[in-house]
C-alpha positions, -999 to +999 in steps of 0.1 A: +002-002+000+015+034-010+009+066+010+016+100+007+016+131+028+001+162+022+025+177-003+018+214+007+038+204+041+064+177+028+101+179+031+105+151+008+082+137-017+085+103-036+064+097-065+057+065-083+095+051-073+102+017-088+134-004-086+147-040-092+178-058-083+178-086-109+146-106-105+140-088-071+113-060-066+127-035-041+102-007-048+071-012-067+052+023-079+057+037-043+047+073-036+049+085-003+061+118+016+080+131+049+064+160+062+074+186+091+075+172+122+073+133+111+089+109+135+090+077+113+103+041+119+108+018+093+106-022+098+105-047+070+129-084+066+163-081+062+169-076+023+136-061+016+149-028+008+148-005+040+183+009+032+176+012-001+145+031+008+163+055+031+189+063+003+162+072-022+150+099+005+179+114+007+185+118-028+214+094-031+196+061-045+188+056-082+157+049-095+143+029-126+114+053-127+097+076-108+111+109-091+122+121-054+116+158-046+136+175-018+119+209-009+143+238-018+161+248+011+158+218+030+186+203+047+192+167+056+214+140+068+219+106+063+237+077+087+241+050+069+254+013+090+288+015+076+295+054+074+325+068+051+351+089+071+372+118+049+405+103+047+429+116+069+403+132+096+400+130+132+369+128+151+371+163+158+372+173+117+343+143+112+320+162+136+327+199+137+347+204+102+362+238+107+340+250+137+364+265+162+365+246+195+354+276+215+319+280+196+307+243+202+324+238+234+300+265+250+269+251+237+256+225+262+236+208+238+265+196+218+284+187+248+253+165+258+255+147+226+290+141+227+288+125+266+258+105+253+272+088+221+312+092+224+312+092+268+328+128+264+348+154+247+382+149+256+413+166+235+424+129+235+392+113+220+385+143+196+420+140+178+419+102+175+423+096+135+390+079+120+411+056+103+419+038+137+380+031+148+363+002+145+329+000+123+310+010+160+332+037+165+328+051+131+290+046+130+288+065+166+308+095+151+287+098+123+258+100+146+271+124+167+279+149+136+244+140+125+230+150+153+255+182+163+244+198+128+204+191+136+194+189+102+157+197+090+153+158+082+175+132+101+177+097+085+192+072+103+197+033+095+200+012+122+214+038+148+211+016+178+232-015+164+266-003+184+249+014+215+245-003+247+209+000+266+220+033+282+233+045+249+197+038+232+178+053+260+198+086+256+191+087+220+154+081+224+153+107+248+172+131+224+148+128+197+117+125+215+128+162+224+141+172+194+115+200+182+129+209+147+120+192+115+116+154+110+132+116+111+130+087+098+147+058+113+153+022+100+159+001+133+151-036+149+149-024+184+113-022+190+116-007+223+134+023+205+102+021+178+079+025+207+096+051+222+104+074+191+079+067+165+046+083+158+040+065+123+055+026+114+065+019+078+066-015+068+088-024+036+071-055+023+073-070-013+080-037-027+054-020-013+052+005+019+026-002+042+016+024+066+006+026+104+001+048+130+019+046+161+049+030+173+058-006+172+030-019+195+005-002+177+017-018+146+017-053+160-022-049+167-028-032+134-008-059+113-024-089+132-057-077+125-051-071+089-033-105+088-063-121+105-088-105+081-067-113+052-072-150+057-041-159+036-011-179+040+002-155+066-012-177+093+017-185+111+026-151+112-006-142+126+002-164+157+035-149+160+021-113+163-006-124+184+020-141+210+037-108+207+005-091+217+004-113+243+034-105+258+026-068+257-007-072+274+014-093+302+047-077+301+066-063+327+057-032+349+081-010+331+064-015+296+027-009+312+024+027+297+044+020+264+013-002+240-002+030+219-032+010+208-066+002+229-064-026+254-100-038+252-090-045+209-058-061+221-079-085+246-106-092+220-082-101+192-060-123+214-089-139+236-085-173+223-045-174+223-026-194+244-001-181+273+030-166+258+050-186+284+042-211+310+072-205+335+060-230+361+062-259+332+091-247+317+110-248+351+096-280+358+107-295+325+141-279+330+147-293+362+143-330+347+171-322+321+196-302+342+192-312+379+194-292+405+227-273+399+237-257+363+264-230+374+275-226+408+302-198+405+321-190+443+344-161+452+356-158+413+377-129+403+383-123+368+413-107+352+424-098+318+460-085+319+464-069+351+428-051+349+402-067+375+367-071+355+352-091+379+355-096+417+346-121+443+314-132+426+294-156+440+261-167+421+242-199+418+224-201+384+199-227+383+175-248+359+152-229+343+166-195+350+161-168+323+186-139+331+190-107+314+230-093+317+233-054+317+260-035+314+281-008+297+306-018+266+339-032+280+331-039+315+333-077+309+303-091+301+316-110+271+346-122+294+323-131+321+301-154+300+334-171+288+346-178+321+313-196+330+316-216+300+352-227+312+368-207+281+385-180+302+405-186+334+399-176+369+424-156+388+406-168+420+375-193+432+359-218+411+330-224+387+313-259+391+294-270+362+262-297+364+268-328+353+241-328+323+248-294+310+248-291+275+255-255+271+260-234+234+271-201+231+257-174+204+287-150+204+292-113+186+319-133+161+307-154+131+316-185+133+333-204+101+303-223+083+307-246+055+306-223+026+298-248-001+271-264+017+236-250+012+217-234+040+194-265+047+224-290+043+244-269+069+219-275+094+212-311+087+250-317+095+238-309+130+208-328+134+175-337+110+150-331+143+151-310+174+128-311+204+114-278+213+097-288+246+060-288+245+059-281+206+077-315+200+101-319+176+104-299+146+127-309+115+157-287+102+137-276+073+110-260+096+135-244+123+151-226+089+117-213+080+110-200+113+145-184+117+136-165+080+150-191+057+114-198+036+113-218+003+141-214-019+165-195+004+172-229+021+190-241-008+213-209-009+249-214-007+264-203+024+292-183+006+263-165-007+245-153+025+249-119+036+262-111+072+228-108+090+216-141+069+252-161+083+242-148+116+207-164+116+221-194+101+247-196+131+219-194+152+198-221+138+226-246+138+232-236+174+195-244+185+196-275+161+219-292+187+195-294+212+212-277+239+198-274+275+219-240+283+215-213+259+239-183+263+232-157+240+259-125+234+239-099+213+219-119+196+197-093+180+227-075+158+216-082+121+181-095+129+150-080+118+120-077+139+102-105+121+133-130+129+135-114+162+095-124+171+104-161+157+134-161+180+117-153+210+088-174+203+112-202+199+129-197+235+092-191+249+090-227+247+129-233+256+129-253+289+165-250+297+182-221+311+190-189+293+217-163+298+213-134+277+236-101+268+219-076+248+213-040+242+179-046+230+157-036+259+127-052+242+144-085+238+156-087+272+122-077+286+107-105+265+127-138+270+143-131+305+127-133+339+153-120+362+180-093+355+216-089+367+243-062+359+278-062+356+293-027+366+327-005+361+340-013+397+340-050+392+306-060+411+277-079+397+242-071+411+209-084+412+183-060+395+150-067+408+133-042+390+153-049+358+165-023+331+150+009+348+170+002+382+200-008+358+197+028+344+193+044+377+224+028+393+242+035+360+234+073+368+245+072+402+277+052+388+284+082+363+274+109+391+247+120+370+216+111+396+207+140+415+209+140+456+181+122+467+183+094+443+221+088+451+213+088+489+181+063+478+203+039+461+234+041+488+209+031+515+197+002+494+231-011+484+241-006+524+208-024+533+219-052+510+190-048+489+207-049+458+228-079+462+226-112+440+214-141+457+204-163+432+203-193+451+174-179+477+158-163+453+153-190+433+137-211+462+109-182+470+101-179+433+096-219+436+074-214+464+056-184+447+052-208+416+037-233+441+011-211+455+000-198+424-008-233+413-028-240+442-047-210+443-058-216+405-068-251+415-089-240+448-101-210+424-116-234+397-132-257+426-147-226+440-164-219+407-174-253+402-190-250+437-209-218+424-224-236+393-235-263+420-255-241+438-271-223+408-282-261+397-295-271+432-310-240+444-342-253+455-323-282+475-319-268+508-294-296+517-273-294+491-273-257+493-264-257+530-234-283+525-222-267+494-219-232+513-199-249+540-175-259+513-173-228+498-166-209+531-138-234+538-121-227+502-126-190+506-104-193+538-074-212+521-075-187+490-074-161+512-042-177+533-028-186+502-031-147+488-017-137+521+013-160+519+019-151+483+021-112+491+047-120+517+070-140+494+065-115+465+076-088+487+104-104+493+114-107+456+108-072+450+134-066+478 
């Protein structure tokens, strides 16, 4: 479906744009516009044309037919995924060109951008030759240059790829506070989309489907359109409905995020099963893993002379789903390697359960057999994989769920893009039937549909999950507990999740106000921010047991109410049933009180 904003106020107009690469249609007679104040998020499958669309909007992409018109005097900036730096330039020159230091250094907004994206504005940092920067550092410099310039139209291609949780949060806040002009953002970060987008474009089959609102609204509308269409998209509809189930039940931190009508969402997914049965998963995982997965005692982790982690004691149990947070470079990846025995401890020990079968998806792409077809590469691991309650699925079915549909399964591995190779790497890992999955930045290079499929698979995974990611939505979707690695070598439990981490980081950096600092210091001294996995796990088990008993007792109470209605003219039956009901009500009240006490302990 094509869309066009009111051309009278548009800064960019695209009219009847068509573009093909070989036998692939990228844009098919697309007309649309970017108007003053537009805040647009763009989603779609990898390779579907999102980056091409951004180049077209910026006036630097070629078309087979159609035209692009940029209003006279409109300045815009395009930040690509792999920005090109001026040869021989420094970070200072790339961001400020010839602007004297005293002109920009006096502007608090500029200093805020440099602190948010680069960690500061020291002379040492600004004088670094851009040729010595990594790909991620180059993108942050290019992004900083675009934000400092503050053009009328910002066009950003995956700006969150190389930002940690704090950086993503900061960028979302900056864009939301921006009053000038418009922006168009391609991103797979769904939390970010919800925060910054007022409209969503989906690039699909050469067309641009338009939706009002951010990601949450897009999910609802997409599911509704899919339901009504009654086509071959039934599988995707189920995924979207599960996503809606997550959005409805999801963590307290997200209760204000969805921008759609709750009643409509509830009606749409009323017949859908729960997104995840944590009790069943823990039970199944316990059978496979035993009582111990990783038992870490007084562990100290060093890299050279630098202490990354100091005196860590942490019990990771069967069915734990842990989201691990921390700034870039604090040692999260090294901690994961140490847990797997791939990095030596300077002190302490890590005991691994006898039945533990761990796998790790790293940020590095493993060597894949280039001459193999995609399906052949996966079948080399196994023909079938057990997904718990879902039962067995074939290698081909798993490939399809992770984005390798039809003919794509017969593509040679050597012809895959970086994102596709990463998807294949993940597919092969899951095909090995592990009972412990460790994910180090698993969302890089994945589009939102692939992420939804991955999350759907992990929902049914009965083992232990440890995930490091800057993707807040993914972490809150997959994980039930959170911990963070801080720059001082400490690892802390985060009962309140990502929001608590951001608060603690603000205090660590001296950015929090005095009252917040005092509050956090009091919590730390009182031992409220302390890693106690074993004790918390036992309390969680008790809570789960009480919830199962409550469900059973409430069901019995409902049956008694039905019995009373059916026997309203039988005094003897009514007396007996009433007595039973009073006894049940007393039991339910007692269980609810016990649940509240334990829940308060978990929240500390």
